[in-house]
C-alpha positions in Angstrom: 27.9 10.3 78.4 27.4 6.7 77.3 24.8 5.0 79.6 26.9 1.9 79.8 30.3 3.4 80.1 30.6 2.8 83.9 28.4 -0.2 84.0 30.9 -2.6 85.7 30.4 -5.6 83.5 27.0 -6.0 81.9 25.6 -9.5 81.5 22.7 -8.5 79.4 21.8 -5.5 77.2 18.8 -4.9 75.0 17.4 -2.0 73.0 13.8 -3.0 72.5 11.5 -1.4 70.0 8.6 0.4 71.7 5.9 -1.8 70.2 4.1 -3.2 73.2 0.4 -2.3 73.0 -1.0 -4.2 76.0 -0.1 -3.5 79.6 -1.0 -5.7 82.6 -3.2 -3.8 85.1 -1.5 -2.9 88.3 -3.5 -5.4 90.5 -2.6 -8.4 88.3 1.0 -7.2 88.1 1.3 -6.7 91.8 -0.2 -10.2 92.5 2.2 -11.8 90.0 5.2 -10.1 91.6 4.2 -10.6 95.2 3.5 -14.3 94.7 6.8 -14.8 92.9 9.8 -16.1 94.9 12.9 -13.9 95.0 14.7 -14.3 98.3 17.9 -12.1 98.5 20.5 -13.3 96.1 18.1 -15.5 94.1 15.8 -12.9 92.4 15.7 -14.6 89.0 12.0 -15.3 88.9 11.1 -11.7 89.9 13.7 -10.2 87.5 12.3 -12.1 84.5 8.8 -10.9 85.3 9.9 -7.3 85.6 11.9 -7.4 82.3 8.8 -8.7 80.6 6.7 -5.9 82.1 9.0 -3.0 81.1 9.9 -4.2 77.6 8.3 -1.9 75.1 8.0 0.9 77.7 11.7 1.7 78.1 14.4 2.5 75.5 17.2 0.3 76.9 17.7 -2.0 79.8 20.5 -4.2 81.1 21.2 -6.5 84.0 24.5 -5.8 85.7 26.9 -8.3 87.4 25.1 -7.9 90.7 21.8 -8.7 89.2 20.3 -5.2 89.3 18.0 -4.2 86.4 18.9 -0.8 85.1 16.4 0.6 82.5 16.6 3.9 80.7 13.4 5.7 79.8 14.4 8.7 77.7 12.9 12.0 78.5 11.6 14.8 76.3 14.9 16.6 76.6 13.3 19.7 78.3 15.6 19.3 81.3 19.1 18.1 81.3 19.1 15.9 84.3 19.5 12.2 85.1 16.9 11.0 87.5 17.1 7.6 89.2 14.2 5.8 90.8 14.9 2.6 92.8 12.9 -0.3 94.1 14.4 -3.5 95.4 13.4 -6.9 94.0 14.4 -9.2 96.8 12.3 -10.4 99.8 13.2 -11.8 103.2 13.4 -15.5 103.5 15.7 -18.3 104.6 18.7 -20.4 103.4 19.3 -24.1 104.0 22.4 -24.5 106.2 22.0 -28.1 107.4 20.2 -31.5 107.2 19.5 -33.8 110.1 19.3 -37.6 110.3 15.5 -37.5 110.1 15.4 -35.4 106.9 14.6 -32.1 108.5 16.3 -28.9 107.2 18.1 -26.4 109.3 17.8 -22.8 108.0 19.1 -19.3 108.7 17.1 -16.2 108.1 17.9 -13.9 105.2 16.8 -10.4 106.3 15.0 -9.5 109.5 12.3 -12.0 110.4 10.7 -12.5 113.8 11.0 -16.2 114.7 7.8 -16.0 116.8 5.7 -16.1 113.6 7.3 -19.2 112.2 5.9 -22.3 113.9 3.6 -24.2 111.6 4.0 -21.7 108.7 4.0 -23.1 105.2 7.1 -22.4 103.0 8.4 -23.3 99.5 11.9 -24.7 99.1 14.2 -24.2 96.1 13.5 -23.4 92.5 11.0 -26.3 92.3 9.1 -24.7 95.2 8.9 -27.9 97.2 6.2 -27.6 99.9 7.4 -27.5 103.4 6.4 -26.4 106.9 8.3 -24.9 109.9 8.3 -27.3 112.8 9.3 -27.0 116.5 9.6 -29.3 119.4 6.1 -30.6 120.3 4.5 -29.2 123.4 4.3 -32.7 124.8 8.1 -32.8 125.1 8.4 -29.6 127.1 9.5 -26.2 126.0 12.7 -24.3 125.6 11.8 -21.8 128.3 9.4 -20.2 125.9 12.2 -19.0 123.7 11.5 -19.4 119.9 14.6 -19.0 117.7 15.4 -20.0 114.2 18.2 -22.2 115.5 15.8 -24.6 117.3 13.3 -24.8 114.4 13.4 -27.0 111.3 11.7 -27.2 107.9 10.0 -30.4 107.1 9.7 -31.2 103.4 8.4 -34.8 103.8 11.5 -36.8 103.5 12.9 -39.1 106.2 16.7 -39.4 105.6 19.6 -37.0 105.6 20.6 -38.1 102.1 17.1 -37.4 100.7 17.1 -34.0 102.4 20.5 -33.1 100.8 19.3 -34.2 97.4 16.1 -32.2 97.6 17.5 -29.1 99.2 21.3 -28.7 99.0 23.2 -26.3 101.2 22.4 -22.7 100.1 18.9 -23.5 98.8 16.5 -20.6 99.4 13.3 -21.0 101.3 10.4 -18.6 101.0 7.0 -18.0 102.6 4.2 -19.8 100.8 1.5 -17.1 100.5 -1.2 -16.2 98.1 -2.5 -12.7 97.1 -6.0 -12.1 98.3 -8.3 -9.1 98.7 -9.5 -8.7 102.3 -12.1 -5.9 101.5 -12.4 -2.9 99.2 -8.9 -1.9 98.3 -7.0 -3.7 101.1 -5.0 -6.7 100.0 -2.8 -9.3 101.6 0.3 -11.3 100.5 4.0 -11.8 101.2 6.8 -9.6 99.8 5.0 -6.3 99.3 8.3 -5.1 100.6 9.3 -4.3 98.0 7.3 -5.8 95.1 4.8 -3.0 95.7 7.6 -0.6 95.0 8.6 -2.5 92.0 5.0 -2.4 90.7 5.0 1.4 91.3 8.2 1.8 89.3 6.9 -0.3 86.4 3.9 1.9 86.4 6.1 4.9 86.1 8.0 3.3 83.2 4.6 2.8 81.5 3.9 6.6 81.8 4.5 9.3 79.3 8.1 10.5 79.1 9.4 12.7 81.8 11.2 16.1 81.1 14.5 14.3 81.8 16.0 10.9 81.3 14.7 8.5 83.9 16.7 5.5 85.1 14.4 2.9 86.6 16.5 0.6 88.8 15.3 -2.7 90.3 17.9 -3.6 92.9 19.0 -6.8 94.5 20.0 -7.9 98.0 18.6 -4.8 99.8 17.5 -7.0 102.7 21.0 -8.1 103.5 22.9 -4.8 103.5 21.8 -2.7 100.5 24.3 -4.7 98.4 22.8 -4.1 94.9 22.4 -0.4 95.5 26.0 0.0 96.4 27.1 -0.1 92.8 24.3 1.9 91.2 25.6 5.4 91.4 28.8 4.5 89.6 26.9 3.0 86.8 24.1 5.6 86.4 25.7 8.8 87.8 22.3 10.3 88.7 21.6 13.9 89.6 19.1 12.8 92.1 17.5 9.5 93.3 14.0 8.6 94.6 13.6 5.4 96.6 10.3 3.6 96.4 9.8 1.3 99.5 7.3 -0.3 101.7 7.5 0.8 105.3 6.1 -0.4 108.6 2.5 0.4 109.5 2.4 -0.7 113.1 -0.8 0.7 114.4 -0.7 -1.1 117.8 1.1 1.6 119.8 3.9 0.6 122.2 2.9 3.4 124.4 -0.9 3.7 124.8 -0.5 7.2 126.3 1.3 8.5 123.2 0.1 6.4 120.3 1.1 8.9 117.6 4.7 8.9 118.9 5.1 5.1 118.4 3.3 4.6 115.1 5.5 4.7 112.0 2.7 5.2 109.5 -1.1 4.5 109.1 -2.9 2.5 106.5 -5.1 4.4 104.1 -3.5 7.8 104.8 -1.4 7.9 101.6 2.3 7.6 100.8 4.8 8.2 103.6 7.4 10.8 102.8 10.7 10.1 104.7 12.6 13.1 106.1 14.9 10.7 108.0 15.4 7.0 108.6 18.0 4.8 110.1 20.6 5.3 107.3 19.8 8.6 105.6 18.4 12.1 105.9 16.3 13.4 103.0 17.6 16.1 100.7 15.8 19.3 101.8 15.1 20.5 98.3 13.5 17.3 97.2 11.6 17.0 100.4 10.1 20.5 99.9 9.2 19.7 96.3 7.4 16.5 97.1 5.5 18.0 100.0 4.5 21.0 98.0 3.4 18.8 95.1 1.2 16.7 97.4 -0.3 19.7 99.1 -1.0 21.6 95.8 -2.6 18.5 94.2 -4.5 17.4 97.3 -2.8 14.0 97.4 -3.2 12.3 100.8 0.3 11.9 102.4 2.0 11.4 105.7 5.5 11.5 107.1 7.4 8.4 108.1 8.2 8.4 111.8 12.0 8.1 111.9 12.5 6.6 115.4 11.0 3.2 114.3 11.9 3.3 110.6 14.5 1.0 109.1 17.0 1.8 106.4 16.6 1.7 102.6 18.8 1.8 99.5 19.0 5.5 100.1 21.5 4.7 102.9 24.2 4.0 100.3 23.0 6.0 97.3 23.0 9.4 99.0 26.7 9.2 100.0 28.0 7.6 96.8 30.5 9.5 94.6 30.3 13.2 95.3 26.8 12.7 96.9 23.4 12.2 95.4 20.3 14.2 96.5 18.0 11.5 97.7 14.4 11.1 99.0 12.4 8.1 100.1 8.7 7.7 99.4 7.2 4.6 101.1 4.0 2.6 101.0 2.5 1.9 104.4 2.5 -1.9 105.0 1.2 -3.8 108.0 3.1 -6.9 109.1 6.3 -6.4 107.1 8.6 -9.3 106.6 5.8 -11.8 107.2 3.7 -14.0 104.9 0.7 -11.9 105.5 1.6 -8.2 104.8 -1.3 -5.9 104.2 -1.4 -2.8 102.0 -4.1 -0.4 100.6 -4.3 -0.1 96.8 -5.6 3.4 97.4 -2.3 4.2 99.1 -0.6 2.5 96.2 -2.4 4.7 93.6 -1.7 7.9 95.6 2.0 7.0 95.8 2.2 6.6 92.0 0.3 9.8 91.6 2.6 11.8 93.9 5.8 10.5 92.5 4.7 10.8 88.8 3.4 14.4 89.4 6.5 15.5 91.4 8.8 14.1 88.7 6.9 15.8 85.9 7.2 19.1 87.7 10.8 18.7 88.9 13.3 21.4 87.9 17.0 21.8 88.8 15.9 24.3 91.5 14.4 21.3 93.5 18.0 20.0 93.9 19.1 23.1 95.7 19.5 22.9 99.4 
């Protein structure tokens, strides 16, 4: 079947020659992607970086009308399967929805963000990345009964009139956290947007690997944070036999119940990739789940299971029930302080995630897709 037959209106297509001889190391690539701005619906900067990173390592790629990147890495032909691996490009952020007489911006959140973290945070506004800061009513003027909400906060970009604010940041302008990638210690690093630029970096690393036994479709999706929008159209375009979702997941190690800490902790930092047997929107395919767990155990790859009662949804939520159904499994990177400017991950967990997914895919046979 023609790869592009059911593509739904391609806006770009390319068949690059595999001539790239240099590859950015995973730390530099992760830093570049995490610091880039790509709030849902405005993923252009991130998309350009990913296209540059995969060119020369895939046989074909295109950008569909939603903005998803769909790349084909042809396999050895040993197994007649279509595998799809997905990571989303977008990050949580804000959109400008109003301008007041003093030049302050009203914004609404894009994706799930806890308003309590916002006062005095630095942000960047629009494509020009204008510096701004979240402001709230000064303590001298009294409080709003201690309630912090996005509606009673503003973004100050240093202008003093409504007209200047509109010119600098029109309605619909995206606002993102202003955060730099730093190493805290050893292999632990901090930045915004590891959800899901870490997954994107993992997927790029897989694209740079040797060919798999089957054709691999590497998909970088858009607008995951606002309802899995980009993933909704993927199955019709690719028609995969199975799908693996690479995500970042909560690593909340301050238990809600001190008497039962393990029951209220989703994942733990430094204990390897988190295999998801269920989340808010999907249940793992049992055959794929067995295959990945068996691979991790046989190779001695540290791994853990994502606790479902506090886990959110992923692109798996729409992919697994698309068409006639797609066997789907999520593999997540533990990440502290998701949806904040200061997310924290372990590069050791990152490396073990890539190792697990690469090894499991190399060993995958049609029997793994049996229930």
